[in-house]
Each structure stands twice: as C-alpha cells, then as structure tokens.
KEMIPA-633445 format. One line per field, with one value per residue (C-alpha): residue in one letter; residue number from 1; x, y, z. Coordinates in steps of 0.001 Angstrom, whole numbers, plus 500000, padded with zeros to 6 digits. Each point is the difference from the previous one (the first is absolute). Last residue first. Example, Ala and Ser with C-alpha at 12.3 -4.5 7.8 and 13.67 -1.06 7.14 Angstrom:
BEGIN
type s  a
seq 2  1
x 513670  498630
y 498940  496560
z 507140  500660
//
This chain:
BEGIN
type k  h  s  g  g  a  g  v  l  m  s  a  e  e  v  l  h  g  g  f  q  l  d  y  i  r  r  y  h  g  n  q  t  s  l  d  d  h  t  g  h  e  v  i  r  g  q  d  l  v  i  v  s  d  a  d  r  i  t  s  l  r  h  a  i  v  f  t  t  r  k  k  m  l  d  a  l  a  q  q  i  k  e  e  t  m  t  d  v  s  s  t  s  d  d  l  i  l  i  p  p  d  m  l  v  t  r  a  i  a  l  r  q  r  q  g  g  s  l  t  v  g  r  e  g  v  i  t  d  y  d  l  h  s  e  m  i  d  d  h  l  h  a  i  k  a  a  h  e  i  d  e  f  s  a  s  p  h  g  y  s  i  n  e  s  i  t  g  s  f  v  f  v  d  q  l  v  i  g  v  n  e  r  v  s  s  l  r  v  e  r  i  d  q  g  d  i  l  v  r  g  e  t  p  d  y  f  r  p  v  l  h  v  l  s  s  k  g  s  g  t  s  g  l  i  a  v  t  k  g  p  d  l  t  l  d  i  n  k  l  v  s  g  d  g  y  s  f  s  v  n  e  f  t  v  a  g  r  i  d  r  l  p  n  a  l  r  n  d  k  v  q  p  e  a  d  l  i  e  y  l  r  a  g  a  a  y  a  r  t  f  t  k  v  l  g  s  v  g  m  v  p  s  l  l  l  g  i  y  l  i  f  t  t  l  e  g  p  t  i  g  g  t  a  a  e  t  g  g  i  l  l  i  v  g  t  l  a  t  f  v  f  m  i  l  s  r  r  s  i  s  i  a  s  t  t  y  t  d  d  a  v  s  e  a  i  g  d  f  r  r  l  e  y  k  q  g  g  m  a  k  v  a  q  a  g  a  i  n  e  q  l  i  t  t  m  d  a  t  e  a  h  v  k  v  w  l  n  t  m  r  r  r  m  t  i  a  f  g  i  v  l  p  v  v  s  l  t  i  l  g  l  r  l  d  t  a  l  m  f  y  s  v  t  g  f  t  f  i  i  t  t  v  t  l  v  g  r  s  t  f  d  r  v  a  d  v  d  e  t  a  r  s  m  l  n  g  t  q  y  r  d  y  f  d  f  s  m  r  h  l  t  k  f  i  d  n  r  l  d  f  a  a  r  q  s  v  a  e  t  l  f  t  q  g  y  t  v  a  g  g  l  v  s  v  l  l  i  s  g  a  f  l  f  l  r  g  q  d  g  s  s  l  i  q  d  v  t  a  g  l  l  m  p  i  a  l  k  l  l  t  a  a  a  a  t  l  y  a  l  s  m  l  w  k  h  r  w  g  y  r  t  l  r  l  l  i  r  m
seq 589  588  587  586  585  584  583  582  581  580  579  578  577  576  575  574  573  572  571  570  569  568  567  566  565  564  563  562  561  560  559  558  557  556  555  554  553  552  551  550  549  548  547  546  545  544  543  542  541  540  539  538  537  536  535  534  533  532  531  530  529  528  527  526  525  524  523  522  521  520  519  518  517  516  515  514  513  512  511  510  509  508  507  506  505  504  503  502  501  500  499  498  497  496  495  494  493  492  491  490  489  488  487  486  485  484  483  482  481  480  479  478  477  476  475  474  473  472  471  470  469  468  467  466  465  464  463  462  461  460  459  458  457  456  455  454  453  452  451  450  449  448  447  446  445  444  443  442  441  440  439  438  437  436  435  434  433  432  431  430  429  428  427  426  425  424  423  422  421  420  419  418  417  416  415  414  413  412  411  410  409  408  407  406  405  404  403  402  401  400  399  398  397  396  395  394  393  392  391  390  389  388  387  386  385  384  383  382  381  380  379  378  377  376  375  374  373  372  371  370  369  368  367  366  365  364  363  362  361  360  359  358  357  356  355  354  353  352  351  350  349  348  347  346  345  344  343  342  341  340  339  338  337  336  335  334  333  332  331  330  329  328  327  326  325  324  323  322  321  320  319  318  317  316  315  314  313  312  311  310  309  308  307  306  305  304  303  302  301  300  299  298  297  296  295  294  293  292  291  290  289  288  287  286  285  284  283  282  281  280  279  278  277  276  275  274  273  272  271  270  269  268  267  266  265  264  263  262  261  260  259  258  257  256  255  254  253  252  251  250  249  248  247  246  245  244  243  242  241  240  239  238  237  236  235  234  233  232  231  230  229  228  227  226  225  224  223  222  221  220  219  218  217  216  215  214  213  212  211  210  209  208  207  206  205  204  203  202  201  200  199  198  197  196  195  194  193  192  191  190  189  188  187  186  185  184  183  182  181  180  179  178  177  176  175  174  173  172  171  170  169  168  167  166  165  164  163  162  161  160  159  158  157  156  155  154  153  152  151  150  149  148  147  146  145  144  143  142  141  140  139  138  137  136  135  134  133  132  131  130  129  128  127  126  125  124  123  122  121  120  119  118  117  116  115  114  113  112  111  110  109  108  107  106  105  104  103  102  101  100  99  98  97  96  95  94  93  92  91  90  89  88  87  86  85  84  83  82  81  80  79  78  77  76  75  74  73  72  71  70  69  68  67  66  65  64  63  62  61  60  59  58  57  56  55  54  53  52  51  50  49  48  47  46  45  44  43  42  41  40  39  38  37  36  35  34  33  32  31  30  29  28  27  26  25  24  23  22  21  20  19  18  17  16  15  14  13  12  11  10  9  8  7  6  5  4  3  2  1
x 484022  498194  500997  497528  499183  499251  498942  496534  500982  503244  498344  497221  502533  501673  496639  500007  496619  497158  497196  500275  503230  500293  496272  499871  502998  498424  496700  501749  501770  496845  497306  497354  498091  502799  499939  496400  500188  503311  498643  500985  502928  502065  502864  501181  503259  503608  501078  497010  498048  496926  497577  497701  497040  498238  502588  498651  501943  503218  501822  499006  501437  503508  502552  499087  499791  497151  498961  497683  497710  499329  496985  499477  503780  500374  497202  501654  503542  499796  498447  502627  502759  498692  499658  503525  501336  498355  501158  503618  501407  502482  497683  497354  500563  500122  499855  497156  499058  497576  498228  498171  503161  499971  503758  499929  498631  502995  502541  497970  500165  503761  500333  497851  502369  503047  498402  499293  503611  501259  501388  503486  501538  497615  502024  502750  498824  496450  500650  497231  498264  496530  500434  503437  500815  497619  496927  497864  501055  498815  496606  499708  500809  496514  499919  496921  501753  503091  497863  498309  503383  501283  496812  500244  503667  499021  500873  502134  502619  497496  502207  501801  497611  500284  503781  500428  497861  501953  503214  502648  502010  497460  497830  499544  497315  500525  496454  498976  497190  498603  497928  498803  498606  503242  501625  497706  500360  503794  499849  498010  497283  500144  501844  497270  497439  496917  496735  499848  503522  501043  502731  500900  500702  503438  503430  498288  501784  502043  499957  496917  497923  497620  502638  501587  496732  500453  503740  499399  497631  501907  499962  503603  499171  496574  496827  497447  498657  497187  497809  498342  497340  499761  499869  499396  502764  500254  502349  501262  503550  501287  503295  502113  503623  501537  503779  501979  500697  497614  496662  496430  496678  496788  496828  498254  500658  497476  500072  497084  501187  497670  502778  499109  503005  502776  502600  500391  502550  500998  503683  499133  501650  502554  500334  502807  502371  502683  503668  502385  501060  500562  502126  501334  501605  501656  501481  501062  501902  501994  500651  500924  502554  501434  500103  501693  502555  500868  499882  503000  502182  498712  500775  503505  500445  498353  502331  503211  499875  500501  503148  501209  499350  502409  502681  499221  500225  503374  501241  498720  501812  503242  499755  499611  502186  502922  502376  499860  496224  499640  501979  497924  496835  500993  501010  497213  497467  501219  499882  496503  498894  501270  497908  497065  500201  500395  497001  497924  501056  499073  496596  499238  501183  497787  496907  500498  500574  496895  497885  501409  499390  496368  499707  501517  498007  496673  500727  500971  496771  498037  501592  500026  496281  499117  502396  498646  496427  500676  501733  497186  497178  499056  496293  499032  503040  499321  496252  500542  502508  497651  500054  503708  500915  497893  501504  503558  499329  498474  502920  502435  498032  500026  503738  500485  498173  502008  503303  499157  499194  503198  502060  498541  500663  503589  500768  498536  501790  503530  500699  499084  502831  502585  498744  500348  503647  500816  498144  502042  503505  500010  499086  503358  502113  497897  500363  503764  500322  497691  501508  498074  497101  499633  499820  497686  497542  500161  499330  496979  498481  500676  498548  496868  499359  500699  497802  497159  500257  500366  496664  498050  502016  501292  496943  497268  501669  500389  496293  499250  501970  498160  496691  501077  500936  496864  496796  501337  500958  496555  498365  502101  499351  496247  500047  498635  497531  496905  500672  499390  496816  498551  499895  502704  499087  501639  503250  500224  499562  502784  502268  499340  500643  503284  501038  499126  501998  502929  500003  499807  502964  501994  499296  500940  503153  501060  499224  502073  502905  500015  499841  502888  501947  499305  501275  503084  500768  499621  502429  502441  499760  500788  502963  501371  499621  501747  502895  500188  500165  502427  502345  499589  501260  502902  501330  502408  500025  500135  499799  497379  497893  500121  499023  497200  498592  499813  498335  497455  499184  499751  497576  497772  498848  498439  498137  498650  498775  498287  498224  498710  498761  498389  498118  498888  498716  498156  498271  499011  498609  497956  498960  498517  497923  503267  501338  497044  500282  503489  498406  498295  503354  501501  497182  500373  503721
y 481158  501430  497074  498564  500924  496487  498810  498531  496565  499663  501400  497487  497176  501342  500002  496243  498458  499773  501417  503639  501116  497388  499968  503774  499988  497221  501909  503150  498212  498331  497489  502637  500389  502044  502386  501089  500423  501870  502343  499928  499960  497005  499501  503611  499737  500670  496390  499251  502737  499430  502871  500457  502321  502018  498827  498339  496769  501922  500029  496457  498748  500643  500638  503637  502615  502421  502754  502556  502697  501942  500858  496557  499469  502320  498305  496584  501258  499870  496536  498769  501462  498339  496649  500284  500706  496841  497879  501148  502715  499973  499171  502508  502531  497403  502947  502004  502580  502812  502451  503029  500985  501115  500701  499361  496499  499279  500892  498033  496965  500423  500195  496853  498122  501236  498945  496538  499569  501093  503487  500967  499456  502489  500249  501777  500704  500442  503172  500430  503371  498382  498463  500904  496747  497828  498484  502808  498980  496420  501263  502342  497393  498567  501369  502083  501174  501037  502028  501789  500762  501528  502043  501264  500844  502239  499107  502545  497382  497867  497807  498748  500669  496461  500000  503394  498932  496782  501999  499959  497298  499455  496882  498120  497316  497094  498806  503512  501917  502198  503165  501276  503534  501906  497537  500977  503713  499748  498247  502778  498755  498465  496838  499376  499541  501679  498071  500471  498574  498264  497480  499470  497386  498761  500168  501339  502770  499338  501462  501640  500049  497421  498062  498749  498141  497691  499498  498954  497212  498945  496171  499906  498156  498433  502031  501889  503543  501255  502802  502526  502513  503646  501301  497278  497613  499061  497342  498973  498626  498942  498487  500918  498973  499651  499673  501756  503117  499881  499662  501236  499373  501875  499402  502848  500081  502194  501697  501988  502019  502984  502520  503667  501124  498249  502489  501132  498651  502125  499006  496392  499190  497241  496226  498756  502327  501543  499353  502815  500603  496286  499104  503507  498910  496888  501930  502791  497599  498512  503453  501384  497215  500596  503756  499828  497396  501812  503288  498924  499801  503340  501461  498547  502032  503024  499804  499118  503315  501828  497976  500691  503697  499742  498854  502989  502517  498645  500162  503584  500885  498441  502174  498485  499982  501352  497168  498420  500508  498143  497046  500041  500059  496848  498095  501371  499287  496394  499536  501494  497649  496996  501144  500610  496497  498357  501856  498947  496383  500119  501499  497264  497285  501444  500116  496472  498717  501837  498431  496566  500502  500889  496803  497887  501616  499729  496368  499227  501564  497823  496795  500962  500814  496579  498173  501873  499319  496263  499937  501928  497930  498093  500127  501961  502249  500925  500344  502311  502157  500477  503788  500187  497075  501272  503485  498636  497718  502918  502275  497405  499749  503795  500046  497382  502166  503066  498075  498573  503423  501254  497254  500621  503727  499478  497719  502528  502961  498531  501295  503488  500060  498964  502698  502566  499050  500021  503286  501599  499077  502515  502726  499786  500072  502827  502080  499443  501247  503005  501235  502272  500755  496328  499103  502942  498835  496359  500960  502090  497304  497096  501878  501085  496544  498240  502393  499559  496223  500142  501780  497244  497095  500310  501474  498902  496643  499285  500736  497669  497199  500689  499687  496580  498746  501314  500081  497390  497669  500369  499034  496847  499141  500205  497716  501298  498361  499516  503453  501509  497955  501695  503466  502651  503425  499427  498652  503049  502363  498227  500091  503705  500641  498105  502008  503321  499204  498729  503263  501960  498079  500500  503743  500535  497906  502167  503174  498901  498815  503237  502089  498049  500477  503749  500154  497934  502126  503162  498645  498865  503361  501794  497727  500436  503765  499988  497992  502334  503064  498335  499179  503497  501419  497525  501310  497347  501859  497527  496633  501186  501663  497027  497547  502270  500426  496229  499659  502683  498346  496567  501482  501894  496834  498699  503301  499649  496443  501009  502876  497656  497497  502820  501129  496480  499357  503314  498931  496637  501620  502338  497243  497656  497924  499943  497206  497729  500864  498477  496546  500397  500803  496890  497826  501482  499198
z 495430  502948  502151  502422  503575  501054  496553  499591  498787  501967  503110  499663  499856  503132  501756  499637  499283  502485  497885  501018  498376  497275  499303  499543  497669  497943  499927  498802  497156  498732  500961  500574  503269  501628  497044  500511  503770  499864  497351  496348  497591  498899  497524  499905  498055  500967  500361  502237  501719  502149  500406  502988  500409  502684  502532  503154  499519  499394  503348  500974  496733  501291  497224  499542  497239  500632  497579  501553  498660  503146  502110  501487  500249  503000  501915  499569  500556  503798  499957  497554  502144  503147  498218  498615  503489  501329  497052  500202  497800  497125  497090  501052  497219  497213  497586  501508  497382  500844  497720  501441  501900  503672  500107  503753  499414  497749  502691  502551  497694  499654  503783  500259  497710  501891  503270  498625  498873  503403  500507  501234  496527  498403  496776  502005  503525  501325  501986  502583  499773  499832  503435  501372  501823  497998  501657  498598  496507  500480  501170  497018  497335  499509  496422  500843  503161  498069  497584  502917  501585  496774  499592  503596  499478  497108  496405  498142  499068  498005  497802  503094  502899  501366  499644  501627  502974  500454  500052  497324  498219  497224  499858  496730  499990  497588  499258  499089  501628  497262  500022  496644  499760  500504  497623  497141  500767  499835  496627  498424  497674  496496  501001  502598  497217  501452  500450  503754  500197  496796  499163  496356  497364  499016  501620  503095  501936  503134  503514  498557  503227  498415  498030  503229  500729  497022  500451  503605  498949  496874  500213  501215  503215  499674  499761  501999  499765  502230  498661  502280  498977  501039  496452  497393  498940  496342  498638  496584  500007  496588  501123  503035  500625  496521  500175  497255  502057  502922  498250  500483  498320  500720  497961  501841  503751  501794  503402  501467  502999  500297  499459  500218  497935  498072  498849  496375  497530  497006  500000  500893  503276  500367  500212  497777  501811  497782  500632  499115  503604  500680  496975  500436  503261  498545  497064  502358  502247  497112  498543  503412  500529  496526  500577  503391  498910  496773  501900  502052  496886  498761  503422  499851  496818  501639  503051  498129  498185  503320  500680  496477  500678  502945  497556  497780  502842  501094  496404  499776  503211  498781  496880  496552  496921  502036  499129  503466  500120  496694  501350  503195  497903  498119  503128  502195  497236  499746  503798  500157  497239  501987  502961  497666  498504  503400  501427  496983  500475  503682  499232  497497  502355  502759  497781  498690  503529  501228  497241  500858  503713  499280  497947  502760  502827  498160  499076  503598  501244  497540  501257  503664  499866  498597  502308  503025  498867  499753  503364  501687  498513  503128  499113  503119  499705  496373  500608  502956  498138  497042  499838  500840  497767  497110  500234  500037  497023  498081  500917  498637  496759  499645  500710  497286  497459  501042  499796  496557  498570  501651  498339  496555  500306  501213  497058  497590  501589  500036  496502  501245  502522  497393  497654  502789  500535  496289  499495  502859  498790  497165  502511  501741  496859  498535  503180  500188  496432  500461  503259  502403  497619  499167  503686  500733  497318  501061  503633  498946  497781  502350  502954  498123  498516  503294  501972  497527  500194  503775  500376  498246  501342  503504  501704  497592  499272  503715  500476  497084  501666  503268  498150  498750  503459  501743  497918  497582  502834  501565  496693  499759  503644  499438  496957  496722  497592  502180  501423  496554  499563  503086  498452  500095  501361  503366  498537  497741  502942  501892  496955  499489  503696  499839  496941  501595  503145  497923  498031  503259  501375  496790  499863  503656  499555  497080  501933  503001  497857  497988  503168  501516  496763  500217  503575  499189  496950  502045  502586  497294  498224  503265  500743  496480  500299  503382  498579  497019  502245  502429  497097  498587  503275  500040  496678  498711  496674  497116  501750  502509  497308  497673  502725  501245  496480  499647  503396  499117  496656  501624  502624  497553  498229  503226  500383  496474  500688  503258  498242  497272  502583  502005  496915  499099  503520  499931  496784  501483  503145  497832  497599  502591  497580  498065  502183  499322  496321  499959  500273  496629  498375  501595  498632  496524  500023
//
C-alpha cells in the first residue's frame, strides 16, 4: 500500500487539475442520478394523468440532463487524462534524472533493456493507475454512497436486499488480488527480459548475422515472448471471468428486484415510477462495483510497476558529492594514489597501489587482461571510489571536492568510444557545447580527423548515425580524442585510445598528441610498446598489484615482466603472445 500511496503524489503535484477532476466527477455522478429520478417521475405522471405537456417537459429535462452529463463526463475524462499524462511526464523525468546521477557501479548491475522497460512499460502502468485508479477510487466511493442512499430512501427493503449482495461481489474481487499481483510482477519482469533481448539484437545485429545466430536469437525471443503472452492472457482471463460473474450476479439481482418490487407495486407498496427508478439505480450501482473489480487489475499492475520503479528512484549512487565539498581550482595536475585498493563486490581488483605522478608527466600502464589497468585510471575521474586508501589531485582527496569539478579537469578517451546520433560537430563539442567552430576544427586537426571530415558530404554537419555507424573504428577513436582535446583538461587518460586505428593513423595521432601531453598529466594504457617508450615512467600491473615501476630504459634491462613483454614484441616472437601478456584493451574487472 505504501508504494501506491507514493505513486499518488505524482498526481497531486498537479493539485488544481486534480481538484477540478474530482469536482467534475462528482457533478457527473449527480447528473447520472437525476435521470432515474426523472424517468420514475415521468412514469408516475403518465400513468396518473396522461398529461402530454408534462411528458414533453420531463422528456426535455431528461435530454438536458443527459447533454450536461455528457459535457461534464467529457470534462472529467479530459482532466483525468491531463493529470495522468503530467504524472507520467514527471515520473519519466525523475527516472531520467536518477539514471544520470547514478555512478558506474549501478550500470554494472542493471541491463540496458531492463532499465528501458522500467522507463516505458512500468511508467505506463503508473499512468493508468493515476487516471483509472486514484480518481476512480473517489468516484466509486461517491457514486456508491449516493446511489445507496437514494436506493434506501426509495424502498428500504429493496435497498437492503440489493446492498447485501455487494460485499460478496467485492470480496470475490479482492480474493483475486494476490494471484493478479504475482502474475503482474512476473509479466513486468518478463517484459524487461524481452526488452533486453530486443535491445541486444538491434544493437548487435551485425554480430548476430555474422555469427549465424538468427535461429538461436529467434528461439530465445520466442520463448520469453510466449511467456509474456501466456501470463498476460491469464491475467486477462481472470479479469474477464470476474467481470462476467459480476454481470451475471447483477442481472439475476435485477430479476429478483423486479419480482419483489412488481409484487409491491401491485399492492400499492411502491409506485411503478419508483420501481423503475430503483431498477435504474441498480444499473448505476453496477458501475462502482465493476470499478472495484477493474481496480484490482489496475492497482496490482501499478503495485508491481511501482516496486520496480522505486527500486531505481530510491537507489543512492555510491559515488556522490560530500555535502561540504568545494570545487577544484587552479589545477596543476599532480595525481597521487595512497595505498589504494578496489573491489567489485567480492572480487578484489586493485591491491595496495602507491603511485605519484607529477604535473605534466606521463605514466604508461601495462598488464595482462584483468590486471586492473582500466580500474586504476577509472578511479581518477571518480567513476568508482577506492575500497581502501585515497586518490588525490594536487594533494586534495577527490572524495572531498565536487564531483563535477573533478571530471571537468580529467579528460578520458575510453577504449569503447560512444558516438551520439548527431552531427560530427555536435559529437566533438559534446561536453563543451559553447565551443566555437574554430575550436572544434582545431581539435579535429590535432586528432587528424579534419581531412576525413572534409571528405564527407556535409563536412562537420554530416550525420554520423546511431552509435557512429557511418564512421570507421579509427575515425570514432579520433573523434573521441578531438572531443577530449576540446575540453583542454590538465589531466588526460588514454585508455587504449589507439587500439582501433592502423599503424599510420596511430603514428599521426601520437605525433599530434605529443605537444598536448607535454603540458598535461597523462595516463596511457596501450598494448603497443611503441606508444609508451617515451613515457616518463612505466608501471606494470599483475593481479591488481604494481609489480614493476620505472622508465622504459630501466625496465628493459631487468629480467622481469616488462622485459618479457619487450622481448615478445621486438624479439621475433608472436605478436599474439604479446597481446595476451599486455592485454589488447583489457577488461576493467
């Protein structure tokens, strides 16, 4: 119940619309009650006097009330939909904001398709709850109360007989709630899995086709889609059977009331008009009772969706600002790791790392796949926080300064480059939207991307497509480098930034970056020794520990990890063996 109460707050953010919706709902209910009363009075008047003038008067009144009722019902529907759409809008924005403030560990736990399902399917369930749930509850209570009152006022015995059936019907509907809730929880979870499979197959269409995985993926999708269809069908079948039973009960009740009331009317205990009015009241009573039945489905679906949504909305990022944090200012670029250890869950990745890098210096990081290279550099911009120890920039613990100011001063070219589906210019200036065209062009030239851009149809206004599908791997890497150059950060991280380019392009990029790196504290992760021989220092990681630290000249003369890597790459051994030792890109876990 707490989850449903929390969801209602999204509707009450728009209290004026909500209040008007309640008022129109009350007016619509009263106008509906007026029609049975007018029809009953018409029957009595016609039977008693046969006055045609009165007949036209009552007929006109009924027509007028019907028109007003239709107009008010339209207003209620419009206002209800307006509230539900605005509630859904607010909820989606809250989810989007939450996703943006979450740290990297959050995305390690959740699949993309799962999150997309929550932001679409689950939000739609809450929107349905806001429109059909919150306002419907009030309408049901008001309608049931007023109809019950007029029933009892018209004929006490007939009213008690009718109302005695209602608790039985509502009790039956409530008993189905638990089964419906469990089914909707299952349906939402299965829908998330189905969305994940769909997202993976769209994003990885080339891999699926290249590996001949179509049949496997079709079977996988068909299996989960069938489960979604079957469970959704079951919930619909339960809902339909419940509604059918309620309709049967009320139809039978109408027959009983007609029999008993007809006997009373024959003896003068009730007028024909009053009996007509009472039977029409039964029809009006059916609406709130059926509404309660329908609310079971709406509420159970909303409860299941709300539980999944608040799992996201209530999540707290592990990496966040200290309440008293101040921004980094006048950065020189000194970076220090003090006894740093780091773990993903129960798995230790880095152990007792001590490293100091002076401003403007370059350190090259080597190690086998899974040795912790990417994890080490990801601690600098606070993608993650150390499990033990601390990371300092210019002597300041980066957990004690504003997160935004840390990332403004750390430029990183990731191994897996993400390109947005906009223009080349927009992608280069991402993170620096106020940059002039001259600055964008200058950054592209430094990254040796300018000539490629000028060969495009629309130059810098060329649309790159989703995830940069129209660009080669080397072009995407150089675009990411240009994006980082434009930021002009004092600290630079190149996470295997030349892994997707050919030797000639790599040489051009390294030449272009040489001047840039002289004034920046730079971390370089690369699997080609030719890119790190000029680094000021080299560290070699093995199982999360620094096992060697020194210059290229010093380490190459020692019979250690670095020397073995050097011999493999330059001593005639297989390059593949070197790649296995150094890690062609490496895993950050």
